Structure formats: structure tokens, C-alpha cells
Backbone as JSON, one array per atom type, in Angstrom:
{
  "sequence": "MADFYDGEFSGGFTTENAPNSQSEPRTRTSLTPVTIKQINDATQPIPDGNFKVNNVELNMISFVGIVRSVDSLPSAISVTIEDGTGTTNVRKWVDENSGTPAEAEEKYRMYLDKYVYVTGALKSMSNKSYIQNASVMPVKDHNQVLSHVLSAIHHHLLAQGIKPRPKDEKSLFVSESASTSAPQLSIKERIMKVVRDHSPSMVEGVPPRLISQIVGIGQDEVTKICTELVDRGELYGGSDDNTYLLD",
  "N": [[163.77, 53.61, 58.52], [162.76, 56.11, 56.18], [162.54, 59.59, 56.97], [159.51, 61.03, 56.79], [158.87, 63.66, 56.93], [161.06, 65.23, 56.48], [163.05, 67.59, 54.65], [161.7, 68.1, 51.44], [159.24, 67.23, 52.25], [158.5, 68.62, 54.47], [156.75, 69.59, 57.45], [155.17, 68.27, 59.65], [154.25, 68.34, 63.15], [154.18, 70.79, 64.41], [151.98, 73.03, 65.53], [150.43, 75.64, 65.45], [150.53, 79.21, 64.68], [151.89, 81.51, 67.03], [149.63, 83.49, 68.83], [148.95, 87.06, 69.07], [147.49, 87.81, 71.21], [145.53, 86.15, 73.73], [142.92, 86.15, 73.0], [142.75, 86.29, 70.28], [141.87, 84.66, 67.19], [143.52, 81.73, 66.07], [145.56, 80.78, 63.36], [146.26, 77.9, 61.62], [149.33, 77.08, 60.29], [151.11, 75.1, 59.68], [151.55, 71.84, 58.14], [148.83, 69.62, 58.29], [148.56, 66.25, 58.71], [146.33, 64.09, 57.04], [143.6, 61.79, 56.26], [141.85, 60.95, 53.23], [139.16, 60.55, 53.73], [138.79, 62.11, 56.01], [139.08, 64.63, 54.88], [136.84, 64.67, 53.18], [134.8, 64.48, 55.06], [135.03, 66.8, 56.49], [133.83, 69.88, 57.88], [132.77, 73.31, 57.61], [132.5, 75.43, 59.97], [132.34, 78.24, 60.2], [131.71, 80.64, 57.72], [134.14, 81.06, 55.2], [136.03, 80.44, 57.06], [138.32, 78.19, 58.79], [138.28, 74.65, 58.06], [136.91, 71.87, 59.95], [137.3, 68.68, 61.48], [136.41, 66.01, 63.49], [137.31, 67.4, 65.77], [139.7, 68.38, 64.86], [141.39, 71.03, 63.42], [141.52, 72.13, 60.11], [143.62, 73.47, 57.73], [146.18, 74.06, 56.15], [146.95, 71.12, 54.59], [148.01, 67.65, 54.29], [148.17, 64.66, 52.36], [148.28, 61.18, 51.38], [148.0, 59.12, 48.55], [146.74, 56.96, 45.88], [146.99, 57.6, 42.44], [144.23, 57.48, 40.43], [142.92, 58.33, 38.12], [143.43, 60.59, 35.36], [142.42, 63.53, 33.94], [141.91, 65.78, 31.25], [141.05, 69.16, 31.3], [139.57, 72.26, 30.04], [141.3, 74.35, 31.05], [142.8, 73.17, 32.98], [144.2, 70.32, 34.76], [142.67, 67.45, 35.89], [143.02, 65.42, 38.63], [142.33, 62.35, 40.0], [142.36, 60.88, 43.15], [142.82, 58.2, 45.45], [142.81, 56.71, 48.74], [142.16, 54.43, 50.14], [140.45, 55.09, 52.16], [138.78, 56.85, 51.01], [137.91, 58.97, 48.17], [139.22, 61.69, 46.3], [139.34, 64.72, 44.36], [141.8, 66.48, 42.64], [142.65, 69.55, 41.25], [144.91, 70.76, 38.89], [145.98, 73.7, 37.76], [146.79, 74.82, 34.51], [149.73, 76.33, 33.57], [150.46, 78.3, 31.02], [152.85, 79.46, 30.45], [154.78, 77.77, 31.36], [154.52, 75.4, 30.04], [152.61, 73.22, 27.84], [149.06, 72.29, 27.88], [148.91, 69.58, 27.11], [151.44, 68.61, 27.74], [151.4, 68.92, 30.51], [149.35, 67.14, 31.17], [150.49, 64.72, 30.34], [152.58, 64.54, 32.18], [151.24, 64.07, 34.64], [149.92, 61.73, 34.03], [151.91, 59.9, 34.16], [151.92, 59.27, 36.78], [149.84, 57.53, 37.2], [148.18, 54.95, 38.98], [150.1, 54.94, 40.9], [151.61, 55.91, 44.03], [151.17, 59.15, 45.42], [152.17, 62.21, 47.03], [150.37, 64.74, 48.47], [149.94, 68.19, 49.0], [148.4, 71.18, 50.27], [146.04, 73.93, 50.58], [142.99, 73.66, 52.29], [140.03, 74.69, 51.02], [136.89, 76.44, 50.33], [134.34, 76.64, 47.85], [131.39, 77.68, 46.4], [129.94, 76.04, 48.15], [131.38, 73.71, 48.08], [134.22, 71.78, 48.91], [137.68, 72.25, 48.16], [141.12, 71.79, 47.12], [143.43, 74.18, 47.44], [146.13, 75.61, 45.57], [147.48, 73.17, 45.16], [150.05, 70.78, 45.6], [151.47, 68.11, 43.95], [153.31, 65.32, 44.34], [155.44, 62.58, 43.47], [155.61, 59.56, 45.43], [158.52, 58.29, 46.7], [159.52, 56.43, 48.45], [158.03, 53.69, 49.82], [157.66, 53.35, 52.51], [156.92, 55.81, 53.33], [154.22, 55.96, 52.95], [152.97, 54.37, 54.97], [154.08, 55.75, 57.1], [152.82, 58.24, 56.86], [150.1, 57.57, 57.31], [150.2, 56.68, 59.97], [151.09, 59.01, 61.15], [148.89, 60.65, 60.74], [147.03, 59.34, 62.37], [148.27, 59.7, 64.86], [148.2, 62.51, 65.09], [145.45, 62.89, 65.12], [144.75, 61.61, 67.54], [146.06, 63.27, 69.4], [144.55, 65.58, 69.03], [142.19, 64.8, 70.18], [142.83, 64.88, 72.76], [144.22, 62.74, 73.7], [147.09, 61.43, 74.85], [149.71, 59.62, 73.58], [151.2, 56.76, 75.17], [154.65, 56.36, 76.16], [155.64, 53.87, 75.18], [153.86, 53.42, 73.12], [154.46, 55.51, 71.39], [156.96, 54.74, 70.48], [156.2, 52.6, 68.97], [155.01, 53.59, 66.73], [156.33, 53.5, 64.32], [157.33, 50.91, 62.31], [158.61, 49.29, 64.46], [156.47, 48.25, 65.74], [155.95, 45.76, 64.84], [157.31, 44.06, 66.43], [155.7, 43.54, 68.58], [153.53, 42.38, 67.43], [154.34, 40.15, 66.17], [154.97, 38.08, 67.82], [156.02, 34.78, 68.77], [153.99, 33.18, 69.9], [151.63, 34.02, 68.81], [149.28, 33.5, 66.24], [148.97, 34.16, 62.68], [146.37, 35.07, 62.17], [145.64, 35.92, 64.74], [147.49, 37.96, 65.1], [146.65, 39.75, 63.14], [144.09, 40.38, 64.12], [144.84, 41.66, 66.45], [146.14, 43.95, 65.51], [143.97, 45.22, 64.24], [142.28, 45.59, 66.46], [143.89, 47.29, 68.04], [144.03, 49.6, 66.49], [141.41, 50.36, 65.91], [140.09, 52.23, 67.73], [141.12, 54.74, 66.96], [140.8, 54.84, 64.25], [138.05, 55.18, 63.2], [136.53, 54.75, 60.97], [137.35, 52.39, 60.03], [139.98, 49.92, 59.76], [142.35, 49.84, 57.24], [143.28, 47.24, 54.87], [145.81, 47.64, 53.77], [147.35, 48.93, 55.73], [147.3, 46.98, 57.77], [148.65, 44.94, 56.44], [151.24, 46.03, 56.16], [152.07, 46.24, 58.81], [151.83, 43.64, 59.92], [153.28, 42.19, 58.09], [152.67, 40.62, 55.87], [151.23, 39.75, 52.64], [148.87, 42.0, 51.05], [146.64, 40.88, 49.78], [146.43, 38.43, 51.08], [145.88, 39.34, 53.65], [143.33, 40.48, 53.22], [141.88, 38.18, 52.52], [142.02, 36.64, 54.9], [140.82, 38.4, 56.71], [138.25, 38.56, 55.64], [137.35, 35.96, 56.15], [137.36, 36.07, 58.95], [135.43, 38.02, 59.39], [133.19, 36.69, 58.38], [132.95, 34.76, 60.33], [132.24, 36.26, 62.43], [134.19, 37.38, 64.04], [135.53, 39.66, 63.37], [134.32, 42.85, 62.2], [132.91, 44.69, 59.44], [134.06, 47.94, 58.32], [133.45, 51.31, 57.35], [133.25, 50.76, 54.68], [133.47, 47.9, 52.44], [136.1, 47.24, 52.51], [137.5, 47.78, 54.84], [138.17, 47.23, 58.36], [136.96, 46.51, 61.7], [137.19, 46.22, 65.29], [135.96, 45.75, 68.49]],
  "CA": [[162.7, 54.21, 57.72], [162.98, 57.51, 55.84], [161.7, 60.54, 57.71], [158.57, 61.55, 55.8], [158.69, 65.1, 57.05], [162.3, 65.92, 56.22], [163.24, 68.16, 53.32], [160.56, 68.57, 50.67], [158.01, 66.81, 52.89], [158.46, 69.25, 55.79], [155.41, 69.92, 57.93], [155.18, 67.76, 61.02], [153.15, 68.57, 64.07], [154.16, 72.11, 65.04], [150.6, 73.2, 65.14], [149.83, 76.91, 65.11], [151.28, 80.41, 64.95], [151.6, 82.09, 68.33], [148.79, 84.66, 68.68], [149.38, 88.25, 69.8], [146.77, 87.81, 72.48], [144.81, 84.91, 73.9], [141.57, 86.27, 72.45], [142.76, 86.27, 68.83], [141.81, 83.34, 66.58], [144.82, 81.3, 65.59], [145.52, 80.13, 62.07], [147.24, 76.82, 61.48], [150.15, 77.28, 59.1], [151.86, 73.9, 59.38], [150.76, 70.81, 57.48], [148.12, 68.64, 59.11], [148.41, 64.99, 57.96], [144.95, 63.62, 57.1], [143.14, 60.83, 55.26], [140.88, 61.56, 52.32], [137.86, 60.54, 54.4], [138.72, 63.29, 56.88], [138.84, 65.78, 54.0], [135.45, 64.62, 52.7], [133.9, 64.65, 56.21], [135.28, 68.09, 57.14], [132.81, 70.91, 57.76], [133.26, 74.68, 57.77], [131.55, 76.05, 60.9], [132.24, 79.68, 59.93], [132.0, 80.93, 56.31], [135.51, 81.54, 54.93], [136.92, 80.03, 58.14], [138.98, 76.9, 58.61], [137.48, 73.44, 58.18], [137.16, 71.06, 61.14], [136.8, 67.3, 61.47], [136.78, 65.29, 64.71], [138.04, 68.31, 66.66], [140.95, 68.77, 64.22], [141.23, 72.17, 62.53], [142.24, 71.88, 58.87], [143.91, 74.58, 56.82], [147.18, 73.44, 55.29], [146.83, 69.68, 54.81], [148.77, 66.74, 53.43], [147.65, 63.29, 52.33], [148.94, 60.26, 50.46], [147.04, 58.26, 47.88], [147.08, 56.43, 44.56], [146.34, 58.29, 41.32], [143.36, 56.54, 39.72], [142.6, 58.83, 36.78], [143.91, 61.93, 35.0], [141.56, 64.04, 32.88], [142.26, 67.12, 30.78], [139.97, 70.14, 31.23], [139.99, 73.39, 29.2], [142.43, 75.13, 31.58], [143.35, 72.48, 34.14], [144.29, 68.87, 34.76], [141.94, 66.89, 37.03], [143.67, 64.2, 39.1], [141.53, 61.65, 41.0], [143.26, 60.17, 44.05], [142.16, 57.46, 46.53], [143.77, 56.22, 49.73], [141.59, 53.33, 50.91], [139.38, 55.62, 53.01], [137.9, 57.69, 50.2], [138.43, 59.48, 46.91], [139.09, 63.13, 46.13], [139.79, 65.22, 43.07], [142.71, 67.63, 42.72], [142.83, 70.23, 39.97], [146.16, 71.48, 38.68], [145.78, 74.67, 36.69], [147.88, 74.79, 33.53], [150.43, 77.59, 33.33], [150.91, 78.23, 29.64], [154.24, 79.94, 30.37], [155.71, 76.71, 31.74], [154.27, 74.18, 29.28], [151.29, 73.1, 27.22], [148.16, 71.37, 28.59], [149.25, 68.2, 26.77], [152.63, 68.26, 28.52], [150.98, 68.78, 31.91], [148.58, 65.89, 31.27], [151.44, 63.61, 30.23], [153.31, 64.47, 33.44], [150.45, 63.44, 35.69], [149.59, 60.36, 33.63], [153.03, 59.06, 34.61], [151.64, 58.9, 38.17], [148.7, 56.62, 37.28], [148.34, 53.73, 39.77], [151.25, 55.11, 41.79], [151.37, 56.76, 45.19], [151.63, 60.54, 45.39], [152.04, 62.98, 48.27], [149.68, 65.97, 48.09], [149.79, 69.23, 50.02], [147.66, 72.35, 49.81], [145.13, 74.56, 51.54], [141.61, 73.23, 52.12], [139.19, 75.86, 50.87], [135.52, 76.17, 49.91], [133.76, 77.49, 46.81], [130.05, 77.2, 46.02], [129.59, 74.98, 49.1], [132.17, 72.5, 47.83], [135.61, 71.94, 49.33], [138.7, 71.94, 47.17], [142.47, 71.99, 47.63], [144.02, 75.33, 46.76], [147.58, 75.58, 45.39], [147.89, 71.79, 45.45], [151.33, 70.25, 45.11], [151.36, 66.66, 43.8], [154.66, 64.79, 44.15], [155.49, 61.11, 43.56], [156.2, 58.97, 46.62], [159.7, 57.52, 46.28], [159.77, 55.38, 49.43], [156.7, 53.25, 50.26], [157.55, 53.54, 53.95], [156.28, 57.11, 53.52], [152.76, 55.76, 52.99], [152.66, 53.95, 56.33], [154.47, 56.85, 57.99], [151.79, 59.27, 56.82], [148.9, 57.06, 57.97], [150.43, 56.68, 61.41], [151.16, 60.41, 61.57], [147.51, 61.15, 60.79], [146.45, 58.76, 63.59], [148.91, 60.38, 66.0], [147.67, 63.87, 65.16], [144.04, 62.76, 65.51], [144.71, 61.29, 68.97], [146.42, 64.47, 70.14], [143.43, 66.52, 68.96], [141.16, 64.32, 71.09], [143.35, 64.97, 74.12], [144.8, 61.45, 74.08], [148.54, 61.46, 74.68], [150.22, 58.24, 73.53], [152.2, 56.36, 76.14], [155.97, 56.25, 75.52], [155.82, 52.64, 74.4], [153.07, 53.55, 71.9], [155.17, 56.39, 70.48], [158.02, 53.96, 69.86], [155.63, 51.63, 68.05], [154.38, 54.24, 65.58], [157.04, 53.19, 63.09], [157.95, 49.61, 62.09], [158.89, 48.45, 65.61], [155.24, 47.62, 66.22], [155.96, 44.35, 64.44], [157.86, 43.27, 67.52], [154.64, 43.13, 69.49], [152.5, 41.65, 66.71], [154.89, 38.95, 65.55], [155.44, 37.16, 68.86], [155.85, 33.4, 68.32], [152.78, 32.53, 70.39], [150.46, 34.53, 68.1], [149.12, 33.09, 64.85], [148.76, 35.29, 61.78], [145.03, 35.59, 62.41], [145.65, 36.64, 66.01], [148.24, 39.19, 64.9], [145.78, 40.65, 62.39], [143.04, 40.86, 65.03], [145.47, 42.59, 67.41], [146.34, 45.22, 64.8], [142.65, 45.85, 64.07], [141.82, 46.02, 67.79], [144.71, 48.41, 68.51], [143.83, 50.8, 65.69], [140.0, 50.7, 65.76], [139.66, 53.45, 68.43], [141.55, 55.96, 66.28], [140.39, 54.77, 62.84], [136.65, 54.79, 63.41], [135.93, 54.34, 59.7], [137.84, 51.05, 59.75], [141.41, 49.78, 59.52], [142.51, 49.34, 55.87], [144.18, 46.09, 54.7], [147.17, 48.08, 53.46], [148.03, 49.18, 57.0], [147.47, 45.68, 58.43], [149.68, 44.22, 55.7], [152.57, 46.58, 56.45], [152.44, 45.99, 60.2], [151.97, 42.19, 60.16], [154.35, 41.72, 57.24], [152.21, 39.66, 54.86], [150.63, 40.41, 51.49], [147.56, 42.61, 51.25], [145.61, 39.92, 49.35], [146.28, 37.45, 52.16], [145.18, 40.04, 54.74], [141.91, 40.59, 52.86], [141.28, 36.84, 52.59], [141.87, 36.24, 56.3], [139.83, 39.29, 57.34], [136.93, 38.15, 55.15], [136.99, 34.76, 56.93], [137.08, 36.49, 60.32], [134.13, 38.71, 59.36], [132.16, 35.66, 58.19], [132.8, 34.06, 61.6], [131.82, 37.21, 63.45], [135.31, 37.77, 64.89], [135.75, 41.04, 62.98], [133.19, 43.35, 61.43], [133.32, 45.66, 58.43], [134.04, 49.36, 58.64], [132.54, 52.15, 56.56], [133.05, 50.09, 53.4], [133.8, 46.48, 52.5], [137.55, 47.04, 52.5], [138.1, 48.16, 56.11], [137.73, 46.31, 59.41], [136.92, 47.05, 63.06], [137.05, 45.25, 66.37], [135.82, 46.44, 69.78]],
  "C": [[163.03, 55.66, 57.43], [162.04, 58.4, 56.63], [160.81, 61.25, 56.7], [158.49, 63.07, 55.83], [160.01, 65.85, 56.98], [162.24, 66.56, 54.84], [161.96, 68.61, 52.68], [159.23, 68.16, 51.3], [157.82, 67.49, 54.23], [157.05, 69.63, 56.16], [155.3, 69.56, 59.37], [154.02, 68.22, 61.85], [153.24, 69.9, 64.79], [152.88, 72.77, 64.6], [150.19, 74.6, 64.68], [150.78, 78.05, 65.37], [150.92, 80.93, 66.32], [150.77, 83.35, 68.14], [149.35, 85.83, 69.46], [148.66, 88.37, 71.13], [145.94, 86.55, 72.54], [143.44, 84.96, 73.24], [141.55, 86.18, 70.93], [142.62, 84.85, 68.31], [143.18, 82.99, 66.01], [144.67, 80.53, 64.29], [146.62, 79.1, 61.96], [148.01, 77.02, 60.19], [151.01, 76.06, 58.77], [150.94, 72.87, 58.73], [150.11, 69.88, 58.49], [147.96, 67.36, 58.29], [147.0, 64.43, 58.13], [144.76, 62.46, 56.13], [142.14, 61.54, 54.37], [139.48, 61.57, 52.94], [137.71, 61.75, 55.32], [138.47, 64.55, 56.05], [137.38, 65.82, 53.59], [134.45, 64.85, 53.83], [134.02, 66.02, 56.86], [134.14, 69.07, 56.88], [133.45, 72.27, 58.02], [132.27, 75.44, 58.65], [131.31, 77.54, 60.64], [132.57, 79.92, 58.46], [133.39, 81.56, 56.16], [136.48, 81.2, 56.06], [137.56, 78.69, 57.83], [137.98, 75.75, 58.73], [137.83, 72.72, 59.48], [136.6, 69.66, 60.92], [137.32, 66.61, 62.72], [137.69, 66.12, 65.62], [139.4, 68.73, 66.11], [140.66, 69.92, 63.27], [142.11, 71.96, 61.31], [142.4, 73.17, 58.08], [144.9, 74.07, 55.78], [147.21, 71.93, 55.59], [147.79, 68.9, 53.91], [148.11, 65.37, 53.47], [148.4, 62.49, 51.27], [147.88, 59.38, 49.82], [147.55, 57.8, 46.53], [146.31, 57.19, 43.49], [145.54, 57.27, 40.52], [142.96, 57.01, 38.33], [143.14, 60.24, 36.61], [143.09, 62.39, 33.81], [141.95, 65.47, 32.53], [141.01, 67.98, 30.68], [140.46, 71.33, 30.41], [141.21, 74.15, 29.73], [143.09, 74.46, 32.78], [143.45, 70.98, 33.89], [143.6, 68.37, 36.03], [142.54, 65.54, 37.39], [142.81, 63.58, 40.21], [142.44, 60.74, 41.81], [142.45, 59.44, 45.12], [143.21, 56.87, 47.46], [143.25, 55.05, 50.56], [140.5, 53.78, 51.87], [138.39, 56.45, 52.21], [138.63, 58.16, 48.94], [138.25, 60.99, 46.86], [139.68, 63.51, 44.78], [140.64, 66.46, 43.27], [142.85, 68.23, 41.33], [144.15, 70.99, 39.95], [145.97, 72.41, 37.49], [147.02, 74.72, 35.8], [148.43, 76.19, 33.33], [151.04, 77.53, 31.94], [152.35, 78.7, 29.48], [155.25, 78.84, 30.67], [155.46, 75.4, 30.99], [152.86, 74.16, 28.71], [150.4, 72.19, 28.06], [148.5, 69.9, 28.33], [150.46, 67.73, 27.57], [152.29, 68.05, 29.99], [150.22, 67.48, 32.11], [149.51, 64.68, 31.23], [152.21, 63.42, 31.53], [152.51, 63.72, 34.5], [149.99, 62.04, 35.32], [150.71, 59.39, 34.01], [152.81, 58.59, 36.04], [150.49, 57.91, 38.31], [149.06, 55.33, 38.01], [149.6, 53.75, 40.63], [150.88, 56.04, 42.94], [151.94, 58.17, 44.96], [151.4, 61.18, 46.76], [151.5, 64.35, 47.88], [149.64, 66.93, 49.27], [149.02, 70.39, 49.41], [146.77, 72.89, 50.91], [143.7, 74.12, 51.25], [140.71, 74.45, 52.14], [137.79, 75.45, 50.39], [135.09, 77.15, 48.83], [132.44, 76.87, 46.38], [129.65, 75.99, 46.83], [130.29, 73.66, 48.81], [133.61, 72.76, 48.24], [136.54, 71.6, 48.17], [140.06, 72.26, 47.77], [143.15, 73.06, 46.79], [145.54, 75.19, 46.7], [148.14, 74.18, 45.7], [149.25, 71.48, 44.82], [151.21, 68.73, 45.1], [152.74, 66.11, 43.44], [154.65, 63.26, 44.26], [156.12, 60.66, 44.87], [157.33, 58.05, 46.18], [159.99, 56.34, 47.21], [158.42, 54.95, 50.0], [156.56, 53.27, 51.78], [156.85, 54.87, 54.27], [154.76, 56.97, 53.64], [152.33, 55.37, 54.4], [152.97, 55.07, 57.32], [153.38, 57.91, 58.02], [150.52, 58.82, 57.54], [149.05, 57.12, 59.48], [150.54, 58.11, 61.95], [149.76, 61.01, 61.67], [146.8, 60.62, 62.03], [146.97, 59.5, 64.81], [148.33, 61.78, 66.19], [146.21, 63.86, 65.62], [143.93, 62.5, 67.01], [145.05, 62.52, 69.81], [145.27, 65.47, 70.16], [142.28, 66.1, 69.88], [141.62, 64.38, 72.54], [143.94, 63.68, 74.62], [146.3, 61.49, 73.8], [149.07, 60.03, 74.68], [151.23, 57.98, 74.62], [153.54, 56.22, 75.43], [156.15, 55.0, 74.69], [155.01, 52.68, 73.11], [153.79, 54.42, 70.89], [156.28, 55.63, 69.77], [157.45, 53.03, 68.8], [154.99, 52.26, 66.83], [155.05, 53.84, 64.27], [157.7, 51.81, 63.19], [158.08, 48.74, 63.33], [157.65, 47.79, 66.18], [155.21, 46.14, 65.87], [156.5, 43.47, 65.55], [156.78, 42.74, 68.43], [153.59, 42.29, 68.78], [153.01, 40.35, 66.11], [155.44, 37.97, 66.58], [155.12, 35.73, 68.46], [154.52, 32.77, 68.73], [151.52, 33.01, 69.66], [150.44, 34.0, 66.67], [148.92, 34.33, 63.99], [147.4, 35.92, 62.01], [144.97, 36.4, 63.7], [146.4, 37.96, 65.89], [147.4, 40.22, 64.14], [144.7, 41.23, 63.3], [143.6, 41.86, 66.03], [145.67, 43.95, 66.76], [145.0, 45.95, 64.65], [142.14, 46.39, 65.4], [142.57, 47.27, 68.25], [144.39, 49.71, 67.77], [142.37, 51.23, 65.53], [139.59, 51.97, 66.5], [140.02, 54.74, 67.7], [141.18, 55.98, 64.8], [138.94, 54.28, 62.81], [135.97, 54.36, 62.12], [136.36, 52.93, 59.3], [139.32, 51.03, 59.44], [141.61, 49.18, 58.13], [143.5, 48.17, 55.8], [145.62, 46.5, 54.44], [147.97, 48.31, 54.74], [148.31, 47.87, 57.74], [148.62, 44.91, 57.77], [151.08, 44.71, 56.06], [153.01, 46.26, 57.86], [152.71, 44.51, 60.44], [153.08, 41.6, 59.29], [153.94, 40.63, 56.28], [151.52, 40.43, 53.74], [149.23, 40.93, 51.76], [146.43, 41.67, 50.84], [145.35, 38.88, 50.44], [145.55, 38.06, 53.35], [143.68, 40.1, 54.45], [141.2, 39.25, 52.97], [141.02, 36.42, 54.03], [140.81, 37.1, 56.98], [138.41, 38.94, 56.9], [136.44, 36.92, 55.92], [136.61, 35.14, 58.36], [135.75, 37.23, 60.42], [133.0, 37.69, 59.25], [131.9, 34.9, 59.5], [132.4, 34.98, 62.74], [132.92, 37.66, 64.39], [135.81, 39.18, 64.58], [134.46, 41.54, 62.34], [133.66, 44.49, 60.53], [133.22, 47.08, 58.91], [133.06, 50.1, 57.75], [132.34, 51.6, 55.15], [133.53, 48.64, 53.53], [135.29, 46.21, 52.62], [138.24, 47.54, 53.77], [137.47, 47.32, 57.22], [137.85, 46.96, 60.79], [136.79, 45.91, 64.06], [137.0, 46.01, 67.68], [136.93, 46.01, 70.73]]
}
């Protein structure tokens, strides 16, 4: 699997600048991988301070999602992105020195219904959050999507004081299929295991896309099986109809 945080995707989990003294507030300068739901749920305890969600401090953030719409505004391009947990809007201001608004709109329309990787600073204006200096880049390797989701889970667990066991760390990428594809488990059992394993860290629900990548079957098939399991009371829905949970 490609390393999502190499090269132009650098960021990772090095968390904060070292303070000059223990009493000084620390500002996070590295990228924090998040889901769009975390962005939408984030609050700002102190005016002009950093946002927080589930004990995670957010300043410089990154997320992955699919571009659903591109709209031209008088001086900016509005890009709507969703990732299965929520939807957010990113504005890219048009620099007339580097191109026309029409050229900028055409560039981002090429990303419609495709995955993009977004980075920027989470800020607030008029009591609404927005992403400052957003960078929107196309995802070239779909393994990056799963890698980002798992990185967001990993970061969330660390923020809650939960340190993954060594065997869990090895299973963060692809190798988890070894434990979910054992011959004695049916597809339904493998799906339920994935949902059970990820429910504690994905409290809003486990998306079919993640289940599909781990189990190794199509997303439509995952949704069909999960719907049957929900109808039988073996799974239950998450925050929306497209995510699933299991105690």
C-alpha cells in the first residue's frame, strides 16, 4: 500500500510544537486526519482558539472525500465534498493573476464524483467554521482513502488515551483481512466482526465503504447484507441510514 503521508501528503501524527514552558498553550502545526463529521461536530471553546472534538484539538486538518458539486461564486469556487460521514463546503478563492474564474471552475469540475485529499486550517467566522487556505488535490491511489480513515481512527484512539496493541497496529492496513477472511467465517460473520471491531472508535457508525475494503467484497453487496442484518436485529443503524453499529 502507498504511504499516504509521504511526499505531498506529509503530515502524520507528530502532534505539537514543543512549548518554551509547561504553562504555555501549545499550537498543533501538523496535520490531524479527520472525518467530515468531526469537522462539523467540532466546537471552539475559546474565541479565536483551536477547535476541539472528542478530546482532539483541531487546527491544521486533512480529510478525504468525493466532490459532489462545484459552483462558481463572484470571487471564488465553492466545492462540496462528502465522505460518508457528512458533507462540507470548501471555497477556493480565484487568483486572477494565475487564471480566470472559468478556468478555475473547469479545473475543479474535473474532480466531480472523484476522491480528493483536502488540507487546511480550521477557522471560524461569524460563528461558522470554514477551512482556511484549503488545498484540494486528486487522490491517485484508492488505498489512500482507507489509509486516511484508519489514520483518523488511530489518532482518535490516541486522543482518548487508548494505545492500540501491537497486533492492532499491524492490522491498521490491509493485513486486517487475514483475521476477517478466516475460512470458518461466513461473509455475514466477517462483516459483523468488522462492524463490532470498529464501532467503539466510529461512534457515528461504520460506513459500507470501509467494510467493503476490509472484507474484500463490493460496497453494494455490503449494503444489502447489512440491511438484512439490521432487519433481523443483528446490526443497528448509525447516525444515518448508511452506517452501522454493533455493541
